[in-house]
C-alpha positions in Angstrom: 106.1 92.7 123.6 109.1 92.7 121.4 107.9 90.6 118.5 106.9 92.0 115.1 103.6 91.7 113.4 102.8 91.3 109.7 99.1 92.1 109.0 97.7 90.4 105.9 95.0 92.0 103.8 92.9 89.8 101.7 94.5 91.0 98.5 98.0 89.7 99.4 96.8 86.3 100.6 94.7 85.9 97.5 97.7 86.7 95.3 99.6 83.9 97.1 96.7 81.4 97.2 95.7 81.8 93.6 99.2 80.9 92.6 99.5 78.0 95.0 102.2 79.6 97.1 101.2 78.1 100.4 104.5 76.6 101.2 106.2 79.9 100.6 103.8 81.5 103.2 104.9 78.8 105.7 108.5 79.3 105.0 108.3 83.1 105.3 106.6 82.6 108.7 109.4 80.3 109.8 112.0 83.1 109.3 109.8 85.9 110.6 110.4 86.7 114.3 106.8 87.6 115.0 103.2 86.9 114.0 101.3 86.7 110.8 97.9 88.2 111.6 94.5 88.5 109.8 91.5 90.4 111.0 88.0 88.9 111.4 86.9 90.7 108.2 89.9 89.4 106.2 89.1 85.9 107.4 85.5 86.3 106.2 86.8 87.5 102.8 89.4 84.8 102.2 88.0 81.8 104.1 84.4 82.0 105.2 82.8 83.4 102.1 85.0 81.5 99.5 84.1 78.2 101.3 80.6 78.6 100.0 81.8 79.1 96.3 83.0 76.0 94.5 85.4 77.9 92.3 87.4 79.2 95.4 86.7 76.4 97.9 90.1 74.6 97.6 92.1 77.8 98.2 89.8 78.7 101.1 90.3 75.3 102.7 94.1 75.6 102.4 94.1 79.1 103.9 91.9 77.8 106.7 94.6 75.1 107.3 97.2 77.9 107.7 95.0 79.4 110.3 94.5 76.0 112.1 98.2 75.5 112.0 98.8 79.0 113.5 100.8 80.1 110.5 98.1 82.8 110.4 96.6 84.1 113.6 93.8 86.3 114.8 94.2 89.6 116.6 93.1 87.9 119.9 96.5 86.3 119.9 97.8 89.8 120.5 95.2 90.5 123.2 93.3 92.9 120.9 89.6 93.0 121.0 87.5 92.8 117.7 85.3 95.7 119.0 88.3 98.0 119.2 89.3 97.1 115.7 85.7 97.5 114.4 85.2 101.0 115.9 88.5 102.3 114.4 87.8 100.6 111.1 84.5 102.3 110.8 86.1 105.7 111.5 88.7 105.1 108.7 86.0 103.8 106.3 83.8 106.9 106.7 86.7 109.3 106.4 88.3 107.8 103.3 85.1 106.8 101.5 83.7 110.3 102.0 86.8 112.1 100.6 86.5 111.7 96.9 83.5 112.5 94.7 82.6 112.0 91.1 79.3 113.2 89.5 78.0 114.1 92.9 78.6 110.7 94.5 81.2 109.5 97.0 83.7 107.1 95.6 84.5 103.9 97.5 88.2 103.9 98.0 88.7 101.1 100.6 86.6 98.2 101.7 86.0 96.8 105.2 88.9 94.3 105.0 91.4 96.9 104.2 90.1 99.3 106.8 90.3 96.7 109.6 94.0 96.2 108.6 94.6 99.9 109.0 92.7 99.9 112.3 94.7 97.0 113.7 98.0 98.7 112.6 96.9 101.9 114.2 96.2 100.1 117.5 99.5 98.3 117.4 101.3 101.6 116.7 99.7 103.1 119.8 101.0 100.1 121.7 104.5 100.6 120.1 104.4 97.2 118.5 106.3 97.1 115.3 104.1 96.1 112.4 103.7 96.2 108.6 100.6 95.7 106.4 100.8 93.3 103.5 98.4 94.9 101.0 98.2 94.8 97.2 95.4 97.3 96.5 96.8 100.4 94.8 94.2 102.9 96.0 94.6 102.1 99.7 98.4 102.2 99.4 98.2 105.6 97.7 96.0 107.0 100.5 98.9 106.1 102.9 101.9 106.9 100.7 100.9 109.4 98.0 97.3 110.7 98.5 98.0 113.7 96.3 98.3 111.3 93.3 95.1 109.4 94.0 92.9 112.0 92.3 94.8 111.6 89.0 94.6 107.8 89.2 90.9 107.8 89.9 90.3 110.2 87.0 92.3 108.0 84.7 90.4 104.9 85.8 86.9 106.4 85.7 87.5 108.7 82.7 85.8 111.5 84.4 86.6 114.4 86.8 87.1 113.7 90.5 86.7 116.2 93.4 88.5 115.9 96.7 86.3 116.9 99.7 89.0 116.1 102.3 92.7 116.6 101.6 94.0 115.9 105.2 95.4 112.4 105.1 98.3 113.0 107.4 97.2 110.4 110.0 97.5 107.7 107.3 101.3 108.4 107.0 101.8 106.2 110.0 101.2 103.0 108.1 104.0 100.8 106.6 102.9 98.8 103.7 104.4 96.1 101.5 103.0 94.1 98.6 103.0 90.4 97.8 105.8 91.2 95.2 108.1 92.3 98.0 107.3 89.2 100.0 108.0 87.1 96.9 111.4 88.8 96.6 112.2 88.0 100.2 111.2 84.4 99.7 113.4 84.3 96.6 116.5 85.9 98.2 116.2 83.6 101.3 116.1 80.5 99.1 112.6 79.6 100.3 111.3 78.9 96.8 111.7 75.3 95.6 112.1 76.1 91.9 115.7 77.0 91.2 115.4 78.0 87.5 116.9 81.3 86.6 113.5 82.6 85.4 111.8 81.9 88.7 111.8 85.4 90.1 110.4 86.8 86.9 107.7 84.1 86.8 106.8 84.7 90.5 106.6 88.5 90.1 104.4 88.3 87.0 102.3 85.6 88.7 101.3 87.9 91.6 100.9 90.8 89.2 98.3 88.8 87.1 96.5 87.8 90.3 95.9 91.4 91.5 99.2 92.8 92.8 99.5 96.4 91.7 103.0 96.4 90.3 104.2 97.7 86.9 106.6 96.1 84.5 109.2 98.7 85.3 108.9 97.9 89.0 109.4 94.2 88.2 112.5 95.0 86.2 113.8 97.1 89.1 113.2 94.3 91.6 114.9 91.8 89.4 117.9 94.2 89.2 118.3 93.9 92.9 119.5 90.3 92.5 
């Protein structure tokens, strides 16, 4: 299998959906030589559960249409069994969510949607299938990219001391992660965005930031400087 896989976490698709960027997802898929995949748990988070909440029903319907149109696909399209993902996901959940403590209690660092994305990526890596995870959550990205800085971030957020029970996160270095902001930049550079105003990149980057993408103002200025 030579094609690439982009695994979407709920956070990234929510950033796009809440900003109405459904056409941009379709256009990105049209230039991507591979599959856009969501796990069963991510489907539950972005489609199944929101369909029961009036506030989020429209976005959920439109995301379900992307699935029906095979813009988004399930792991079964890669021949990967949900049970295999679930077992590895549980292993990752238990390890990460039992690694940081505050006031004698374990801190929840990742949720089940994120852990299934990591699990699927791990399975694909073992099969030597090129893949990247699209994920906006800062804590999960830090576990994979800079776990040594996560303690400081948690202490700043919680305003209390945090202890690390497990410092061995080497296995998480295997994951490649991008954010919705990077996908937005690709869409902009490839002329996939209908708006042509000179402010559009700035507007898009701040739009995903305000919908949950963990990106700083300095990072936005850096991305804009790549034009």
